[in-house]
N, C-alpha and C positions, 0 to 999 in steps of 0.2 A: 421677183418674188420676195427677195430680201428687203427691198425698199418698201413694199406693201406691208410686210410684217412690222417693220420698224415704224412706219407711219401709224398703223393701228395701235401699236404699243404706246406711242407718244400721245395719241388721242385719248386712250384709256387713262393714262396717268394724269393728264391735264384735267379730264372730267372728274376724276376722283378728288383732286385737290380743290376743285371748285365746289364740290359737294359738301365739304366740311363747313360747319357753322361757326362764325366768329362770335356769336352771342348765344351759345347753347344754354338753355335753361333746364335745370334738372333739380330734383329734390331726392334726398336719400335720408334714411334713418340713421342717426348716430346716437349712441348711448352716452348719457351724462345726467347730472342732477342739479346743477347750480349755475350761478352766473360766472364763477371761475371756470367751469367747464365750457360755458358759452364762449368766453374769451379765448380759451385754449383751442377749441375746435375751429373757431373763425380764423384765428391767427394761422393755424396750421394749413387751413384751406387757402388763405390768401398768400401764404408763402410759396405756394405752387405757382410756377410761371404760367401765365395765361388765365389765371382765375381773376375775374374782375369784381365779383361780389360774392359774399358768403354771409348768410344770416341763419343762425341756429335758434330754434324755438325751444326754450327750457321745458315747456309743458307738453309739447307734442313730439319732441326729440327729432324734429324734421329740420334738415339743413337744406336751404335753398341756395343754389349756386348759379352763377352766370360765368361762363368760361369760354375761351377760344379753343375750339377743337383742333386748330392748326398747331397749337402750342402745347396742349396737354390733353389728358383723357381722364375719365372718371376713376380708373384704377390708380393712377398716380396721385390723385387728390386723396383717395381713401388710404393709400399707403402713408401719406403724411399725417393724416388724422390718426391712424393706428400707431404711428410712430410717437405721438405725444400721449398715448395711453387710452384712446377711445375706440370702442368697437363700432363697426358698421355691420350691416347684414351680411356683406360679402367678406369682410376682413375682420379678424379679431386681433386686438393689440396683444403684443407679447406680454408675458407676466412681468418682465423687467420694465417695460414701458408703462403698464398699468400701475405697478407699485411705485412709480415715480410721481404719480399725481398726488395732490394734497389729500390728507385723510378724509376730509369732508366730501371729496369727489369720488369716493370708492363706490361707484354705481353698481358693482356686482354684489355688494353686501346689502342684505335686506334691511339691516338696522339703519344704515345710512340713507337708503331710499325712503324708509318710513319717516325719518327725521325731516326730510325735505318736502313731505306732503302736507 
């Protein structure tokens, strides 16, 4: 009985490890307003181990990612993005991180957003 349980457990673990995608493709919304924001968001994403590609669109605020699910997950990537001062739908950057961005990148302020339109 013990052997059967151990065998089933090993089969389940190996099946789950094969189920993860080495080239997961995902997009998420990230707040920002300019090319400096683009650079900061993409760098923070690529700094996450397992992220292969990160492209943020200034106009749509959409970040397209390709990453290895065996090495990272979406939450870890979003934490790095929030850590450099940019909000996602799931995570908001701390006030300290937000205040560290360049004054022209203050996407929470209406005047700055209007200047970039």
